[in-house]
Structure formats: structure tokens, C-alpha cells
MARLOZA-42763 format. One record per atom (N, C-alpha, C, CB): x, z, y. Coordinates in steps of 0.001 Angstrom, whole numbers, plus 500000, padded with zeros to 6 digits. Glycine has a CB too. Layout:
<rs>
XZY/...
</rs>
This chain:
<rs>
536298147508057986/535316147251056707/534892148545056239/536022146454055429/533709148714055952/533267149828055335/532716149493053873/532246150464056218/533376149972053027/533111149661051598/532688150992051031/534400149029050811/531628150692050026/530774151313049306/531152151273047567/529440150663049721/531372152116046974/531889151798045501/530797152927044644/533901152201045265/530013152009043712/529286152827042761/530138152796041563/527824152329042476/529413153160040352/530282153224039194/530242151776038587/529797154378038131/529484150787038961/529236149439038384/529283148511039648/527766149341037543/529450148707040982/529550147613041775/530184148169043108/528157146907041942/530448147223044287/530905147687045463/530336146677046394/532416147858045512/529835147303047617/529244146766048736/530044146886050042/527988147367048874/530038146305050882/530746146362052196/529860145688053382/532184145592052054/530407146191054727/530184145709055604/531238145711056729/529169146119055790/531467144666057573/532245144719058619/531770144996060170/532823143606058515/532232145941060713/531487146159062028/532634146071063247/530666147737062009/532523145853064366/533030146063065585/533024147130066536/532680145321066079/534098147992066395/534114149186067131/535069149350068397/534418150173066200/534750149970069566/535979150205070370/536935151110070120/535703150477071479/536624152058069140/537673153225068641/537679153288067513/537518154541069002/538462152539066613/538565152318065097/538638153652064331/539862151452064740/539696154591065147/540079155869064244/538693156792064256/541539156822064962/538062156737065569/537067157591065357/535868157048064620/536716158092066546/535479155954064339/534921155224063504/535136155677061947/535369153954063815/536447155538061862/536729155872060439/536498157413060026/538212155487060152/536875158100061394/536706159674061166/535058160078060800/537218160533062706/534333159238061440/532949159457061139/532330159448059793/532325158608061781/532924158136059255/532627157592057877/533341158475056856/533105156055057720/534478158812056943/535191159496055856/534822161132055995/536888159175055990/534774161823057131/534619162852057158/533578163619057479/535274163034057554/532303162514057889/530999162916058396/529864162369057387/530796162338059912/530100161202057346/528720160520056531/529050160416055057/528294158847057081/530276160022054700/530595159851053403/530309160713052364/531686159697053359/530860162347052791/530628163306051938/528985163690051638/531409164420052481/528264163416052419/526680163650052350/526191162641051371/525870163445053839/526564161728051256/526211160442050307/526795160248048850/526679159193051034/527719161100048781/528541160939047387/527690161538046305/530056161734047387/527485160917045406/526609161504044104/525219160898044224/526443163281044084/524465160533045317/523228159752045130/523070158338044947/522540159957046070/521997158088044334/521987156667044009/521945155729045159/520874156382043173/522550154687044919/522812153683046049/521750153002046213/523887152756045875/520634152821045041/519558151963045275/518135152680045913/519300151294043902/518425154066046262/517379154736046844/517754154485048476/517306156374046299/517584153390049009/518233153142050486/517414154061051576/518096151386050965/516048154086051132/515089154876052215/515798156503052011/513041154778051704/516069157139051059/516747158446051133/518105158470051749/516868158990049816/518977157295051310/520388157168051786/520188157312053471/521133155579051249/519379156311053868/519332156319055413/518635157369055931/518739155142055986/517930158204055322/517569159640055820/518790160509055992/516596160377054804/519712160218054913/520814161162054915/521737160693056047/521564161227053494/522023159460056102/522843159037057316/522176159435058908/522997157350057171/520841159373058891/520169159921060173/520401161527060360/518522159611060097/520141162086059289/520536163590059300/522277164177059824/520274164018057632/523111163201059844/524357163644060383/524450163648061729/525361162946059940/525602164208061986/525892164323063650/526620162864064050/527105165816064083/526509161929063368/527152160887064045/526123160144064773/527925160019063132/526749159877066242/525851159246067313/526309157785067418/525968160017068797/526881157137066729/527362155695066917/526338154762065731/529287155601066542/525429154222066397/524575153577065520/525289152437064834/523379153120066229/526146151976065569/526979150581064701/527711151279063417/528452149665065837/528074152247063571/528782153015062158/527635153233061125/529521154704062518/526607153902061552/525362154132060788/524724153063059898/524405154479061697/524631151998060816/524214150569060316/525180150023059411/524049149552061459/526493150070059617/527549149524058757/527599150115057640/528774149557059252/527362151650057487/527180152537056030/526024152085055558/527075154217056104/524877151837055877/523311151434055509/523404150142054622/522302151073056979/524253149057055489/524426147495054927/525164147689053571/525422146398056033/526487148451053953/527296148650052816/526715149041051519/528179149548053122/526134150257051774/525354150777050561/524399149634049838/524399152036051072/523350149331050970/522510148367050404/522980147237049401/521971147784051443/524236146714049720/524760145432049179/525412146318047966/525891144389050285/525729147309047756/526318147957046709/525104147920045509/526835149498047210/524000148523046102/522829148606045236/522462147307044933/521692149334045812/522231146323045796/521850144778045135/522724144434043939/522105143484046270/524055144646044300/525014144082043433/525125144607042239/526156144089043915/524719145946042264/524659146920040852/523373146443039963/524423148759041277/522447145953040880/521397145164040016/521382143735039741/520216145329040541/522545143155040310/522651141656040097/521816140991040588/522651141238038940/521371141416041820/520089140596042639/520650140314044193/518450141712042744/520339139273044851/520659138945046260/520230140374047080/519743137479046800/520849140552048189/520563141602049096/518931141366049662/521754141557050343/518474140255049928/517271139933050435/516128140266049325/517316138453050875/516350140145047997/515375140500047172/515360142204046750/515561139548045967/516532142674047011/516702144233046802/515901144491047935/518291144963046824/515776144157049227/515149144690050470/513874144442050342/515622144156051733/513516143044050117/512106142595050194/511278142467048973/512079141371050786/512040142556047926/511002142126046677/511406141007045863/509584141699047185/511220140782044613/511358139646043935/510499138411044358/511132139974042655/509247138793045006/508597137607045350/508884137282046880/507079137746045039/509879137416047495/510241137242048750/510409135731048834/511453138066049117/509720134990049758/509909133607049651/509792132762051190/508787133116048570/509759133789052156/509618133075053578/510881133293054290/508377133656054510/511418132186054915/512620132000055732/512462131961057088/513260130891055419/513794132694058015/513209132528059269/513610130990059817/513732133744060247/513387130713060927/514076129517061761/515198130135062359/513143128810062942/516206129365062035/517635129877062734/517694128845063719/519129129930061721/518237129772065046/518694128820066189/519922129377066705/517634128659067387/520842128219067302/521927128872067771/522358127995069153/523077128962066571/523027128800069954/523439128021071443/524337126785071080/524425129112072597/524246125848071687/524977124643071524/526040124355072801/523894123469071364/525535124919074022/526130124744075256/525890125787076153/525756123598075809/527195126270076558/526934127378077455/528129127148078724/527078128950076542/527790128049079929/528472127902081066/529455129075081422/527520127695082071/530030129243082335/531046130301082854/530211131696082947/531709129842084439/528939131544083397/527985132922083396/527398132987082402/526963133118084367/527644132456081102/527121132980079687/525670132334079675/527073134821079529/525054131531080371/523844130982080334/523980130040079101/523459130307081687/523114130083078282/523158129211077144/521925128412076904/523442129971075980/522088127242076432/520941126219075890/520799126181074266/521323124618076402/519753126347073724/519586126875072663/518462125548071853/519029128508072973/518779124659071073/517751123980070478/517138124585069155/518233122688070251/515812124863069288/515089125415068125/514308124474067247/514179126397068587/514782124240065937/514403123069065184/513110123623064528/515578122526064106/512032123189064506/510763123621063808/510783122524062558/509271123528064892/511715123017061391/511906121938060462/511273122429059262/513378121536060241/511372121936057910/510713121859056694/511443122781055955/510631120516056081/513028122570056188/513764123369055456/514969123552056308/514005122843054097/515878124563055784/517245124796056382/518276123683056477/517865125814055644/518291122842055314/519045121865055550/518643120708056548/519281121441054407/517377120756056969/517217119833058079/517611120395059415/515833119385058146/517665121796059517/518322122383061021/519759122354060710/517836124110061541/520348122251059701/522025122133059551/521976120858060049/522857122272057947/521629119948059443/521894118507059752/521592118153061206/521050117601058833/520454118821061866/520387118387063157/521367119041064119/519085118562063593/521816120234063760/523008120912064523/524299119864064371/523394122544063801/524548119716063206/525777118531062973/525509117421063708/525961117969061463/524371116862063922/524136115627064696/524389115876066078/522760115094064537/523693117058066609/523802117415068127/525481117399068245/522995119104068575/526367118151067641/527313118612067727/528345117326068013/527433119463066635/528058116281066963/528662114791067242/528266114202068502/528221113755066167/527156114328068667/526740113730070223/527346114210071525/525288113995070497/527278115846071436/527728116409072461/529378116368072433/527107117742072507/529998116027071565/531513115974071591/531868114769072591/532169115717070014/530964113636072651/531401112774073538/531523113194075072/530594111729073382/530519113970075653/530568114321076885/531297115842077268/529188114209077272/531299116666076087/532056118046076453/533020118181075458/531137119400076483/534255118473075920/535396118552075045/535857120080074734/536561117742075710/535330121276075298/535859122359074895/534715123255074180/536537122980076051/534997123939073101/534135124733072371/534888125955072692/533906124364070820/533677127208072643/534165128581072660/534038129224071274/533395129406073703/534421130481071363/534711131199069922/533442131238069187/535287132775070038/532174131035069907/530790130924069183/530445129707068488/529723131104070106/531234128711068826/530726127344068408/530256126428069263/529787127431067606/529845126886070552/529197126145071666/530095125499072753/528294127067072343/529688124321072936/530339123684073918/530114124121075171/530115122483073880/531012124086076201/531186124670077488/531044123645078634/532521125334077544/530147124320079764/530193123227080894/530220124107082255/528758122113080840/530131123768083380/530471124266084529/529054125234084952/530905122994085555/527948124352084928/526754124962085248/525707124622084371/526394124686086513/525058125222083490/523884124784082502/522827124473083134/523448125743081542/522357124478084307/521334124221084965/521376122713085275/521261125092086077/522543122501085662/522808120865085947/522704120200084583/524424120489086645/522902120516083547/522933119924082138/521460119900081395/523984120824081230/520542120785082036/519228120786081349/518542119270080972/518245121591082324/518593118698082215/517710117311081970/518311116440081027/517521116423083274/519797116379080985/520495115540079949/520122116201078576/522163115490080189/520376117315078252/520037117912076807/518580117662076626/520358119577076641/517738117962077605/516059117701077412/515894116343076608/515164117519079040/516686115346077503/516383113906076890/517311113735075768/516590112651077958/518110114294075241/518774114142074057/517794114637073082/520108114842074016/517276115829073268/516342116538072362/515276115758072135/515882117801072835/514638115180072974/513428114296072897/513757113162072128/512907113850074238/514909112499072293/515406111246071600/515477111650070132/516886110711072169/516163112921069778/516314113275068395/514811113657067752/517388114538068302/513972114131068721/512667114538068016/512022113165067596/511610115458069039/512074112164068248/511423111002067916/512029110197066792/511329110234069050/513519110476066757/514151109667065757/513907110374064316/515734109499066113/513875111666064391/513916112428063158/512809113007062775/514784113352063170/511700112806063804/510199113057063464/510087114696063298/509707112191061944/511077115308064162/511099116894064015/510744117651065388/512637117397063528/509697118575065351/509421119505066415/510529120323066873/508406120351066040/511217119969068002/512360120732068483/512097121356070114/513700119668068408/512334122692069839/512066123328071178/513311123540072089/511414124689070953/513548123495073185/514623123480073965/514826125243074517/514318122264075216/515508126095074033/515541127397074662/516730127627075696/515618128428073562/516774128441076665/517417128976077584/517774130564077417/516686128676078681/519137130962077463/519389132401077493/520075132566078704/520175132964076304/519377133525079334/520050133709080804/519749135215081424/519372132498081926/519800135336082534/519499136768083137/518271136448084118/520924137494084031/517563137529084321/516325137537085222/516563137091086580/515732138888085320/517580137633087191/518143137369088636/518603135889088648/519458138403089036/518898135413087531/519419133958087628/518652133017087899/519953133514086600/517422132996086798/516378132058086574/515082132035087613/515915132339085192/515082133461088378/513965133759089104/513520132306090126/514363135191089989/514644131567090629/514414130612091502/514809129456091055/514906130835092613/515001129173089502/515077127936088880/514263127110088519/515521127991088099/514094125874088221/513096125004087689/513088125157086109/513380123511088148/512572125722085430/512130125783084206/511275124931083528/511709126714084128/510783123967084098/509750123225083640/510242122354082264/509259122316084860/511334122452082277/511920121637080908/512493122326079915/512963120683081174/512096123633079931/512456124925078957/511319125092078418/512965126326079585/511405125414076823/510230125774076172/510237127217075872/510044124989074974/511552127717075794/511800129190075149/512885129825076207/512499129124073371/512546131078076551/513513131518077477/513788132944077067/513038131376078958/515070133586077047/515674134817076578/516101135463077881/516898134592075528/515483136596078380/515738137251079432/515887138765079115/514753136941080371/516225139678080003/516052141164079639/514557141426080019/517145142221080495/513746141091080898/512796141588081339/511750140432081715/513228142434082329/510341140426081732/509680139380081839/509885138797083189/508406139632081518/509740137474083303/509626136513084506/508594135691084315/510802135675084771/508046134882085352/506968133954085391/507586132740084796/506370133724086832/506867132512083610/507312131400082647/506212130988082059/508309131762081599/506193129497081437/504831129187080984/505075128744079572/504064128066081887/506279129076079100/506637128861077495/506695130001076871/507952128199077166/507378130197075879/507718131355074682/508803132244075713/508641130571072889/508435133573075696/509291134349076462/509801135313075528/508649134963077651/511280135600075487/511752136645074600/512586137662075589/512697135985073333/512343138825075467/512618139949076000/513500141093075435/511571140333076214/514204141705076117/515126142959075461/514111144187074851/516224143723076820/513027144316075529/512176145363074737/510685144869075046/512461147067075274/509900145708074283/508638145397074290/507557145276075674/508254146298073439/507186144063076163/506311144049076950/505170143166076811/506836143924077913/503761143384077366/502839142640077059/503179141003077405/501689143227077726/503736140677078499/503931139426079121/504731138729078041/504648139505080562/505508139294077152/506468138704076372/505992138134075174/507423139564076094/506353137101074464/506048136837073229/507112137376071915/505888135396073305/508293137211072144/509178137746071486/509892138840071963/509864136939071196/510564139760071040/511309140846071286/512680140818070614/510570141967070908/513760141189071350/514879141189070608/515232142096069904/515715141006071159/515897141964068329/516271143244067731/517677143076067337/515371143658066518/518551143890067940/520020143908067928/520264145027066675/520718144384069554/520462144569065278/520675145467064268/521782146930064354/521103144524063249/522751146445064990/523739147557065291/523627148577066420/524913146967065512/522298148457066901/521753149402067776/520796150105067222/521297148895068875/520296149909065994/519122150430065374/519741151589064735/518346149438064386/520463151757063909/521008152880063114/521210152726061571/520126153998063316/519851152502061070/520146151979059650/519173150944059295/520093153107058561/519050150591058086/518213149512057802/516757149675057731/518596149017056685/516456151310057471/515073151580057476/514700151709058996/514727152888056613/515512152117059728/514817152398060998/514572151055061547/515639153323062007/515437149896061377/515097148579061732/513875147828061426/515956147924061311/513661148340059878/512335147962059275/511280148525060189/512148148520057772/511271149771060492/510122150466061172/510219149597062451/510281152225061409/511121149302063197/511032148726064488/510518147383064380/512306148732065178/510755146677063324/510504145354063507/508886145393063103/511542144351062576/508408146140062247/506948146368061752/505983146722063098/506922147730060570/506637147690064079/506191148160065330/505982146948066198/507173149154065944/506937146202066353/506972144871067180/505887144173066698/508288143980067054/505398143852065377/504534142892064730/503077143685064868/505052142537063073/503237144831064936/501715145791065338/501472145494066522/501714147489065326/502291145183067643/501962144953069038/501514143578069231/503111145239069929/501620142630068316/501193141359068429/502405140342069012/499931141412069329/503619140869068767/504610140097069284/505602139770067886/505365140943070591/506822138916068136/507561138652067180/508789139005067345/507487137555066889/509410139668066295/510632139997066516/511715138886066189/510821141158065821/512899138849066843/514046138079066932/515387139000066553/514096137466068404/515882138659065411/517104139410064921/518174138431065771/517312139455063017/519059139148066482/520372138748067105/521602139277066066/520503139476068712/522349138341065852/523632138815065091/524167137899064591/523526139717064095/525652138065064129/526392137187063374/526908137648062138/527369136745064077/526290138580061538/526485139098060307/525692138389059063/526141140485060440/526191137766058185/525481137194056991/524530138112056536/526383136845055862/524802139281056578/523785140094055777/522397139988056613/524305141756055591/522371139686058043/521180139670058759/520383138572058417/521396139685060105/520777137572057808/519988136485057070/519120137040055840/521026135375056510/519748138236055198/519164138794054031/517945139684054588/520277139647053160/518308140589055645/517436141413056208/516296140420056819/518176142353057249/516414139386057825/515327138699058292/514426138046057108/515850137666059251/515080137550056035/514013137067054759/513513138223054542/514599136405053290/513948139456054113/513342140499053323/512134141294054094/514485141490052910/512197141184055579/511480141811056305/510356140828057114/512391142562057101/510478139232056694/509822138485057069/509576138440058603/508924138617056362/511038138160058968/511224138017060644/510980136637060721/512803138435061385/510402136033061584/510492134633061868/511306133679062493/509750134457062306/512127134486063335/513268133876063937/514526134587064217/512888133401065048/515794133995063785/517036134397063777/517940133753064632/517451134351062633/518589134617065551/519373133978066494/521126134480066182/518710134451068081/521893133394065981/523219133622065485/524161132480065993/523202133706063922/525334132785066331/526522132023066910/526552130848065625/528148133125067134/526588129468066118/526820128426065354/528221128590064423/526832127248066296/529291129494065106/530412129629064370/530251130903063446/531609129691065296/529240131484063513/528976132448062218/528614131831061057/527905133425062408/528417132659059919/527983132371058640/526623132286058188/528483133151057951/525647132589059579/524288132997059190/523673131920058762/523502133613060200/523674130760059260/522941129417058956/523311129240057586/523366128098059889/524354129299057237/524717128784055952/524307129808054880/526233128471055895/524217131086055294/523651132223054189/522255131872054033/523755133906054685/521306131700055109/520173131203054948/519779130177053997/519920130885055934/520715128997054256/520683127992053499/520757128234051987/521616127229053924/521891129340051370/522290129731050378/521128130401049723/523383130414050589/520367131247050634/519011131940050223/517978130884049741/518352132771051501/517935129850050654/516798128925050351/517025128214048961/516654127823051523/518305128042048622/518879127497047303/518355128599046257/520668127346047321/518119129700046402/517983130545045322/516448130774045208/518824131857045506/515688130488046221/514296130600046013/513551129300045714/513731131214047158/512706129504044692/512083128401043961/511233127511044865/511229128946042833/510274128097045824/509443127604046593/509435128072047907/508388127705046090/510695127854048809/511044128338049867/509832127814050935/512521127933050126/509394128662052060/508581128335053291/509027129154054322/507094128514053130/509166128182055428/509983128447056530/508730128905057598/510996127038056989/508945130305057951/507841131062058986/507749130152060062/508287132620059618/506485130271060641/506392129615061899/506019130758062924/505313128407061854/506197130741064183/505730131777065070/504688130969066069/507048132536065882/
</rs>
């Protein structure tokens, strides 16, 4: 946990690192001394100072950036998304989580084009209840497990279509896999595909980097360095005519997605991200879910 203290507030961020002692040394001995005494609310300046240090671990840098931003928002007594995006921020992202995964980490993802976050939450609760009848094991991310995801696609497709008709919701069926795995698979029942590089696909394609053939580009915040760097990268993706997708299970990313008008947010069902977006929706007078 990286904690930032000002004279009137506290902020924090929790990061996962392979070498905690090295990360602690980077925070306490390298970055923190450069930040002490400067206003936490000047996040662009703070992020510049972080980037000018010799720390090469982007996870540590982002952890400090988020921690300081949270301290700043708490000092102003406003939510993080309003501190980063402004008081008039009202657009919410669509949140999607994997519900079924196999031993090779191939994952099926329902994407609910709902009118409210509550609709998305209720859909996932209903799906989980139905899936529990056929699958018994749930992994650490909250998804049910199976032997081979590609054998389950027709069943999940039919289930999604039934729920679409019953609930009058538009629901896409997504698949997260690897390029070499899906190259020879039948993807006709899949609407959205996550792979590292472009493959031949008729639906929405999400890739790790910017490609002309793709529709979406993955954004992994802890690989960016700071909130400011992520902001510029997200805008660069949008300038290319593509849609950014934030990947992460930190509830802070819900605020980042809202503030930077990111239309799509991917997180594990076991994380608090979906609930955090729901909390944000409650604080906004007239929320609007962005479409891609």
C-alpha cells in the first residue's frame, strides 16, 4: 500500500509487485523526497516529477500517482472522478467481466449494452445463478471454469440470446483468447474478440496495441507510468479513431474511466470495479452510459 498524506487528507493505492523491498525503496528513497512540499492537487506537475526520477517500474510510478490523486480529491472533498474529469463529468463506461474460463485462460465475456449500471449488475447476478446449475467451480476472478471454452460457446450464446429477449437488452458475447488459438476456430457466434494482434474476424476486435484493423485498444494502467501519461495515451487512441478499453481490478480505474470518458472497462467479477462504477452512477444526477 502506497499512502500519501497531506495536512488535511490521506490517499492510497495498493499495487502488486514481485519485489516489495525494491518497490518500497523506490517510493521512500527516490520518488517521495521529490514530491514532499508540493501541492497534491497539481497532479500534472506531480506526475512530471515522478517521471523525472530514476524509477523504471511503471507500477510503482502509477501507484504513487493514484495515491496522490486520491489524497488531492479527498482534500477537496470530491470524488476522484470529479477531481480528474471535472464537476460536469456524467458519462459512465460499460463494464464487462468474464463469466466462464477454461484451463488455457480463454474467457467468455457478456457485454451488456444497458441503460444503467444497475441493469449490468442484475444481468451478471442472473447469469451467475443460471451458470451455477452447470458449473461448480469458481476461480479467484469470480468466473466459472470449464475444460474447453470453445465447446461451451453455443450453450452460452443461446443463454445470452434468451436473456436478451426476456430482459429486452442488447448483449454482446465476447471472447478473450490468443491469436494462435482462435486462428482456426469458428467465431461466428462471437461478437467481440480480445487478442494480442489482429486476426480475421467480423465483429469488434480488441488488440494489445494500435492496429488499423482493430476497433478497440487495451489500456493497462500499471504499464503506463502515471495518470497523466495514461490520459495522453487514451486521447492518442481516440485520435486514431479507436476505442480504449481499460483493463484492471483496482476500483480507482472506475474513476479514471469516467473522468477520461473511456467507453469500456474490463474487470474481474470478484473485483470492486463494477460496484464502484455503480456508486459513481448514484452520485451523478443525470448519468449516461457511453456507447462504442
